[in-house]
N, CA, C and O of each residue as an XYZ file, in Angstrom:
344
protein
N       2.668     13.334     10.101
C       2.497     12.132      9.338
C       3.500     11.902      8.741
O       4.102     12.747      8.078
N       3.943     10.376      8.918
C       5.021     10.084      7.843
C       4.797     10.149      6.613
O       3.601     10.218      6.332
N       5.612     10.154      5.642
C       5.416      9.516      4.181
C       5.516      8.287      3.716
O       6.270      7.560      4.362
N       4.795      7.652      2.449
C       4.685      6.496      2.180
C       5.662      5.448      1.789
O       5.508      4.242      1.592
N       7.109      6.507      1.705
C       8.447      6.001      1.731
C       8.792      5.601      3.143
O       9.142      4.430      3.293
N       8.747      6.456      4.302
C       8.754      5.870      5.718
C       8.114      4.601      5.858
O       8.669      3.508      5.968
N       6.900      4.851      5.842
C       5.817      3.336      5.907
C       6.371      2.785      5.677
O       7.268      2.404      6.430
N       6.215      2.383      4.514
C       7.325      1.621      3.504
C       8.441      0.630      4.014
O       8.543     -0.593      4.105
N       9.114      1.562      4.264
C      10.826      0.916      5.017
C       9.950     -0.003      6.468
O       9.946     -1.211      6.704
N       9.377      0.974      7.115
C       9.036      0.731      8.387
C       8.349     -0.904      8.561
O       8.606     -1.818      9.344
N       7.553     -0.791      7.645
C       6.418     -1.878      7.649
C       7.056     -3.232      7.017
O       6.529     -4.331      7.194
N       8.414     -3.017      6.155
C       8.646     -4.143      5.571
C       9.559     -4.956      6.777
O       9.835     -6.154      6.725
N      10.002     -3.924      7.984
C      10.419     -4.302      9.121
C       9.318     -5.042     10.298
O       9.608     -6.130     10.795
N       8.532     -4.593     10.522
C       7.420     -5.555     11.367
C       6.270     -4.699     10.901
O       6.253     -3.523     10.538
N       4.993     -5.897     11.042
C       4.116     -5.446     10.557
C       2.991     -5.664     11.313
O       2.009     -6.090     10.705
N       2.867     -5.400     12.954
C       2.369     -5.336     13.743
C       2.190     -3.492     13.982
O       3.080     -2.645     13.897
N       0.595     -3.280     14.326
C       1.066     -2.180     14.491
C       0.256     -1.017     14.036
O      -0.068     -0.073     14.756
N      -0.087     -1.187     12.592
C      -0.611     -0.284     11.792
C      -1.696     -0.155     11.933
O      -2.346     -0.876     12.689
N      -2.312      1.023     11.084
C      -3.642      1.032     11.450
C      -4.164      1.910      9.839
O      -3.435      2.603      9.129
N      -5.646      1.578      9.621
C      -5.991      2.342      8.653
C      -5.555      3.711      8.260
O      -5.779      3.848      7.058
N      -5.015      4.800      8.789
C      -4.650      6.358      8.493
C      -3.034      5.871      7.686
O      -2.691      6.335      6.599
N      -2.188      4.850      8.500
C      -0.996      4.393      7.723
C      -1.180      3.556      6.420
O      -0.261      3.226      5.671
N      -2.296      3.306      6.283
C      -2.341      2.180      4.855
C      -2.702      3.195      4.246
O      -2.159      3.286      3.146
N      -3.542      4.179      4.546
C      -4.156      5.274      3.381
C      -2.940      6.236      2.992
O      -2.900      6.691      1.849
N      -2.027      6.528      3.849
C      -1.057      7.135      3.494
C       0.140      6.617      2.123
O       0.807      7.071      1.193
N      -0.206      5.360      2.833
C       0.919      4.074      2.103
C       0.418      3.849      0.711
O       1.102      4.221     -0.242
N      -0.204      3.532      0.618
C      -1.456      3.628     -0.620
C      -1.255      4.780     -1.697
O      -0.594      4.864     -2.733
N      -2.151      5.671     -0.974
C      -1.893      7.256     -2.014
C      -1.024      8.159     -2.007
O      -1.164      9.233     -2.592
N       0.352      7.700     -1.091
C       1.450      8.217     -1.740
C       2.507      7.340     -2.705
O       3.446      7.829     -3.333
N       2.211      6.251     -2.677
C       2.469      5.481     -4.366
C       1.376      5.168     -5.418
O       1.258      4.309     -6.292
N       0.630      6.197     -4.992
C      -0.294      6.886     -6.549
C      -1.600      5.602     -6.677
O      -2.152      5.244     -7.717
N      -1.816      5.161     -5.478
C      -3.306      4.155     -5.364
C      -4.476      5.127     -5.309
O      -4.380      6.210     -4.731
N      -5.624      4.703     -5.943
C      -6.859      5.469     -5.580
C      -7.602      4.810     -4.577
O      -7.368      3.641     -4.272
N      -8.624      5.599     -3.961
C      -9.146      4.768     -3.080
C     -10.761      5.308     -3.134
O     -11.094      6.441     -3.479
N     -11.650      4.254     -2.721
C     -12.553      4.353     -2.779
C     -13.285      3.818     -1.102
O     -13.023      2.745     -0.557
N     -14.106      4.761     -0.617
C     -14.457      4.622      0.440
C     -15.830      3.888      0.517
O     -16.775      4.027     -0.259
N     -15.727      2.841      1.926
C     -17.066      2.253      1.936
C     -16.769      1.762      3.763
O     -16.452      2.364      4.789
N     -17.088      0.355      3.387
C     -17.200     -0.019      5.047
C     -15.626     -0.159      4.936
O     -15.008      0.314      5.889
N     -14.789     -0.809      3.793
C     -13.618     -0.822      3.936
C     -12.990      0.137      2.714
O     -13.586      0.529      1.711
N     -11.720      0.371      3.073
C     -11.351      0.994      1.538
C     -10.635      0.432      0.779
O      -9.611     -0.148      1.141
N     -11.079      0.507     -0.533
C     -10.471     -0.076     -1.663
C      -9.034      0.402     -2.174
O      -8.770      1.598     -2.057
N      -8.477     -0.109     -2.505
C      -7.252      1.197     -3.401
C      -7.003      0.131     -4.543
O      -7.015     -1.099     -4.496
N      -6.747      1.108     -5.700
C      -6.373      0.423     -6.540
C      -5.500      1.447     -7.704
O      -5.674      2.648     -7.914
N      -4.635      0.612     -8.277
C      -3.447      1.358     -9.023
C      -3.789      1.980    -10.042
O      -4.009      1.105    -10.879
N      -4.053      3.416    -10.695
C      -4.798      3.545    -11.589
C      -3.991      3.178    -12.735
O      -4.519      3.524    -13.792
N      -2.770      2.529    -12.875
C      -1.768      1.989    -14.154
C      -1.901      0.673    -14.188
O      -2.286     -0.010    -15.137
N      -1.581      0.339    -13.152
C      -1.524     -1.195    -13.024
C      -2.430     -1.570    -12.085
O      -2.297     -1.407    -10.872
N      -3.485     -2.144    -12.723
C      -4.579     -2.093    -12.339
C      -5.132     -3.753    -11.482
O      -6.038     -4.020    -10.693
N      -4.167     -4.470    -12.071
C      -3.460     -5.910    -11.057
C      -3.560     -5.539     -9.614
O      -4.061     -6.371     -8.857
N      -3.082     -4.216     -9.058
C      -2.347     -4.161     -7.755
C      -3.373     -3.216     -6.758
O      -3.479     -1.995     -6.647
N      -4.036     -4.285     -6.124
C      -5.001     -3.601     -5.382
C      -5.220     -3.719     -4.066
O      -4.146     -3.947     -3.509
N      -6.316     -3.659     -3.138
C      -5.930     -4.066     -1.858
C      -7.488     -3.461     -0.995
O      -7.923     -2.398     -1.438
N      -8.320     -4.145      0.236
C      -9.307     -3.476      0.909
C      -8.552     -3.688      1.943
O      -7.846     -4.666      2.185
N      -8.759     -2.539      2.677
C      -8.381     -2.486      3.996
C      -9.116     -1.684      5.390
O      -9.518     -0.552      5.661
N      -9.022     -2.908      6.006
C     -10.709     -2.357      7.254
C     -10.340     -1.281      7.444
O      -9.286     -0.777      7.056
N     -11.296     -0.745      8.156
C     -11.537      1.103      8.921
C     -11.511      0.410     10.608
O     -12.405      0.343     11.450
N     -10.066     -0.045     10.633
C      -9.716      0.036     12.165
C      -8.604      0.488     12.804
O      -7.592      0.624     12.116
N      -8.560      0.742     13.922
C      -6.995      1.760     14.420
C      -6.076      0.774     14.053
O      -5.204      1.158     13.273
N      -6.033     -0.550     14.454
C      -4.936     -1.851     14.685
C      -5.893     -2.582     13.441
O      -7.119     -2.685     13.428
N      -4.821     -3.089     12.318
C      -5.007     -3.771     12.039
C      -4.081     -5.372     11.771
O      -2.851     -5.392     11.803
N      -4.776     -6.407     11.561
C      -3.938     -7.684     11.230
C      -2.604     -7.741     10.125
O      -2.542     -7.362      8.955
N      -1.488     -8.431     11.087
C      -0.226     -8.638     10.477
C      -0.657     -8.800      8.787
O       0.082     -8.468      7.860
N      -1.784     -9.284      8.670
C      -2.218     -9.816      6.771
C      -2.278     -8.749      6.053
O      -1.986     -8.843      4.861
N      -2.622     -7.637      6.541
C      -2.570     -6.338      5.664
C      -1.604     -6.233      5.565
O      -1.156     -6.555      4.465
N      -0.675     -5.751      6.558
C       0.619     -5.140      6.279
C       1.688     -6.015      5.181
O       2.291     -5.637      4.177
N       1.629     -7.058      5.725
C       2.234     -8.323      4.219
C       1.879     -7.954      3.247
O       2.642     -7.349      2.495
N       0.386     -8.234      2.887
C       0.075     -7.869      1.607
C       0.224     -6.178      0.992
O       0.246     -5.792     -0.176
N       0.311     -5.403      2.253
C       0.662     -4.302      1.147
C       2.376     -3.932      1.183
O       2.637     -2.804      0.763
N       3.226     -4.534      1.512
C       4.949     -4.512      1.423
C       4.863     -5.859      0.291
O       6.008     -6.100     -0.091
N       4.112     -6.552     -0.181
C       4.130     -7.176     -1.040
C       3.607     -6.597     -2.948
O       3.964     -6.816     -4.105
N       2.540     -5.751     -2.165
C       1.674     -4.673     -3.345
C       2.652     -3.930     -3.951
O       2.891     -3.796     -5.151
N       3.510     -3.184     -2.427
C       4.455     -2.062     -3.002
C       5.408     -2.508     -3.502
O       5.767     -1.810     -4.450
N       6.267     -3.695     -3.264
C       7.023     -4.330     -3.988
C       7.027     -4.267     -5.482
O       7.822     -3.845     -6.322
N       5.399     -5.059     -5.521
C       5.424     -5.349     -7.070
C       5.567     -4.285     -8.193
O       6.103     -4.444     -9.289
N       4.781     -2.788     -7.527
C       4.337     -1.613     -7.873
C       6.295     -1.136     -8.640
O       6.621     -0.686     -9.739
N       7.192     -1.552     -7.325
C       8.290     -0.908     -7.790
C       8.905     -1.473     -8.878
O       9.582     -0.837     -9.686
N       8.593     -3.160     -8.940
C       9.115     -4.235     -9.814
C       8.750     -3.392    -11.177
O       9.622     -2.986    -11.944
N       7.256     -3.171    -11.385
C       6.458     -2.753    -12.567
C       7.484     -1.704    -12.597
O       8.461     -1.989    -13.289
N       7.497     -0.837    -12.156
C       8.081      0.874    -12.723
C       9.553      0.389    -13.154
O      10.115      0.518    -14.241
N      10.054     -0.276    -11.833
C      11.415     -0.451    -12.911
C      11.816     -1.059    -14.197
O      12.723     -0.702    -14.950
N      10.864     -2.180    -14.335
C      10.928     -2.739    -15.903
C      10.488     -1.919    -16.886
O      10.856     -2.093    -18.048
N       9.662     -0.942    -16.540
C       8.989      0.458    -17.672
C      10.569      1.353    -17.958
O      11.016      1.654    -19.065
N      11.211      1.646    -16.600
C      12.590      2.469    -17.032
C      13.794      1.020    -18.025
O      14.193      1.323    -19.149
N      13.965      0.426    -17.770
C      14.905     -0.569    -18.113
C      14.335     -0.850    -19.999
O      15.022     -1.081    -20.995
N      12.986     -0.713    -19.856
C      12.582     -0.951    -21.526
C      12.572      0.236    -22.197
O      11.839      0.324    -23.181
N      13.266      1.206    -21.849
C      13.081      2.656    -22.110
C      14.535      2.549    -23.035
O      14.986      3.548    -23.595
């Protein structure tokens, strides 16, 4: 299985062909917690404004990948800002 960083880099290049397991690896690899249901709901425990809902399908619409890339980029911005504040 690919690491979260590998998935993130690939997802930035192409938004097609990603499934629920890829998103699970991505979000949990970046520290998000997962709540299971008809969909998977991910939320970051420190930055609670960062969240995502992911359908439970093998192949998901490109909008899921677009949202994931934006969400992880925002997380990295937050973490970089914390480093600069020290």
